C-alpha positions in Angstrom: -20.6 26.3 -227.8 -20.5 23.7 -225.1 -23.3 22.7 -222.8 -22.5 21.6 -219.3 -24.6 19.3 -217.1 -24.8 21.3 -213.9 -26.1 20.5 -210.4 -25.4 21.0 -206.8 -26.0 19.0 -203.7 -27.1 20.7 -200.5 -27.7 19.9 -196.8 -31.4 20.9 -197.2 -33.7 23.2 -199.1 -33.3 26.5 -197.2 -30.4 28.5 -198.6 -30.4 30.8 -195.5 -29.9 27.8 -193.2 -28.4 25.0 -195.4 -25.3 24.9 -197.4 -23.9 23.7 -200.7 -21.8 20.6 -200.3 -21.0 19.8 -203.9 -21.0 21.7 -207.2 -20.7 19.4 -210.2 -20.6 19.9 -214.0 -19.7 17.9 -217.1 -19.2 19.2 -220.6 -21.7 17.8 -223.1 -21.9 17.8 -226.9 -24.4 20.5 -227.9 -25.5 18.2 -230.8 -25.9 14.8 -229.1 -25.7 15.5 -225.3 -22.9 13.0 -225.0 -20.2 13.7 -222.5 -17.1 15.3 -224.1 -15.1 15.6 -220.9 -14.9 14.4 -217.3 -17.4 15.1 -214.5 -15.9 17.7 -212.2 -17.1 17.6 -208.6 -16.1 20.4 -206.1 -16.5 19.0 -202.6 -17.1 21.2 -199.6 -15.6 18.7 -197.1 -12.3 19.0 -198.9 -12.1 22.8 -198.4 -15.1 24.9 -197.6 -18.4 26.0 -199.1 -17.0 29.5 -199.8 -14.0 27.9 -201.5 -16.1 25.7 -203.9 -18.4 28.6 -204.7 -15.4 30.8 -205.4 -13.8 28.2 -207.6 -17.0 27.6 -209.6 -18.1 31.2 -210.2 -15.5 32.0 -212.9 -17.2 29.4 -215.1 -20.5 31.5 -215.1 -18.9 34.9 -214.9 -17.3 34.7 -218.4 -18.0 37.6 -220.7 -19.2 35.2 -223.5 -22.5 33.7 -222.2 -22.1 30.8 -224.8 -18.9 29.6 -223.1 -20.7 27.7 -220.3 -24.3 26.8 -221.0 -25.8 25.2 -217.9 -28.1 22.2 -218.5 -30.0 20.6 -215.6 -33.2 19.9 -213.9 -34.8 22.6 -211.7 -31.9 25.0 -212.2 -33.8 27.7 -210.3 -33.1 25.8 -207.1 -29.4 25.6 -207.8 -29.3 29.3 -208.9 -31.1 30.3 -205.8 -28.6 28.5 -203.6 -25.6 29.9 -205.4 -27.0 33.4 -205.2 -27.9 33.3 -201.5 -24.8 31.4 -200.4 -22.5 33.7 -202.5 -24.1 36.7 -200.8 -23.5 35.2 -197.4 -19.7 35.3 -198.2 -19.9 38.8 -199.6 -19.7 37.7 -203.2 -22.2 40.2 -204.6 -21.9 39.9 -208.4 -23.8 36.6 -208.6 -27.4 37.4 -207.7 -30.4 35.3 -208.9 -31.1 37.7 -211.8 -27.5 37.3 -213.1 -27.6 33.5 -212.9 -31.1 33.2 -214.4 -30.2 35.6 -217.3 -27.3 33.3 -218.3 -27.8 31.0 -221.2 -29.2 27.8 -219.7 -31.5 24.9 -220.4 -33.7 23.5 -217.7 -35.6 20.3 -218.6 -38.1 20.6 -215.7 -40.9 22.0 -218.0 -40.3 19.1 -220.4 -40.6 16.6 -217.5 -43.8 18.2 -216.3 -45.3 18.0 -219.8 -44.2 14.3 -220.1 -46.1 13.8 -216.8 -49.3 15.0 -218.5 -48.8 18.5 -217.3 -48.7 17.6 -213.6 -46.1 18.9 -211.3 -46.9 16.2 -208.8 -44.4 13.4 -209.5 -42.8 15.1 -212.5 -39.3 14.2 -211.2 -40.2 10.5 -211.5 -40.3 10.8 -215.3 -36.5 10.8 -215.3 -36.6 8.1 -212.6 -33.5 7.5 -210.6 -33.0 3.8 -210.4 -33.1 1.5 -207.4 -31.2 2.6 -204.4 -30.4 6.0 -206.1 -34.0 7.0 -205.6 -33.7 6.4 -201.8 -30.5 8.4 -201.2 -30.7 11.0 -198.4 -27.8 13.4 -199.1 -28.1 15.4 -195.9 -27.9 12.2 -193.8 -24.9 11.0 -195.7 -23.2 14.3 -195.2 -24.0 14.4 -191.5 -22.6 10.8 -191.2 -19.4 11.7 -193.1 -20.2 9.2 -195.9 -18.6 11.4 -198.5 -17.7 8.6 -200.9 -21.4 7.6 -201.0 -22.3 11.2 -201.9 -19.7 11.1 -204.8 -21.1 7.8 -206.0 -24.6 9.3 -205.9 -23.5 12.4 -207.8 -21.8 10.2 -210.5 -24.9 8.0 -210.9 -27.3 10.9 -210.9 -25.1 12.6 -213.6 -25.2 9.4 -215.8 -29.0 9.2 -215.4 -29.4 12.8 -216.4 -27.0 12.7 -219.3 -28.6 9.5 -220.7 -32.1 11.1 -220.4 -30.8 14.3 -222.0 -29.3 12.4 -224.9 -32.7 10.7 -225.5 -34.4 14.1 -225.5 -31.9 15.5 -228.0 -32.5 12.6 -230.3 -36.4 12.4 -229.9 -37.5 16.0 -229.5 -36.7 17.1 -233.0 -38.9 14.2 -234.3 -41.8 15.3 -232.1 -41.3 18.9 -233.3 -41.3 17.8 -236.9 -44.5 15.8 -236.4 -46.2 18.8 -234.8 -45.2 21.2 -237.6 -46.4 18.8 -240.4 
């Protein structure tokens, strides 16, 4: 059973109008959350959006749902985009229900609880550092600054994975304290 950090970058927040420009994943240890493989980044500008979606989908369409466990923040957003953008290319087997029924772990509710139950500002709990917090992916894409996007994706992955490792280490202790 391998968990995979999973995320996408898009040109906006409307899947009917905007597109997916990167799909990225990295295998993680299910015990510690440490990376156990390289970060894979599919880039729309090297082929097409349809191509990167088609190359990614076999990962989630495997018969065994435990083969590719997606771990991320606000996965519903990524699933919505994959569902809508897949349908726009006539790929019908990957609707939102299929994606959301896959084995996955979204840390968004944990971040909300760590933010005293408030949705406002929950994403700041796992704060991106310095310039990373100010990156505007749609602008970088429009300006053709693709290496900056790749750098952002790599740094965002490191931030998530580090935070996820901390959760894997500390959450069992919190659970044990609550149960005792």
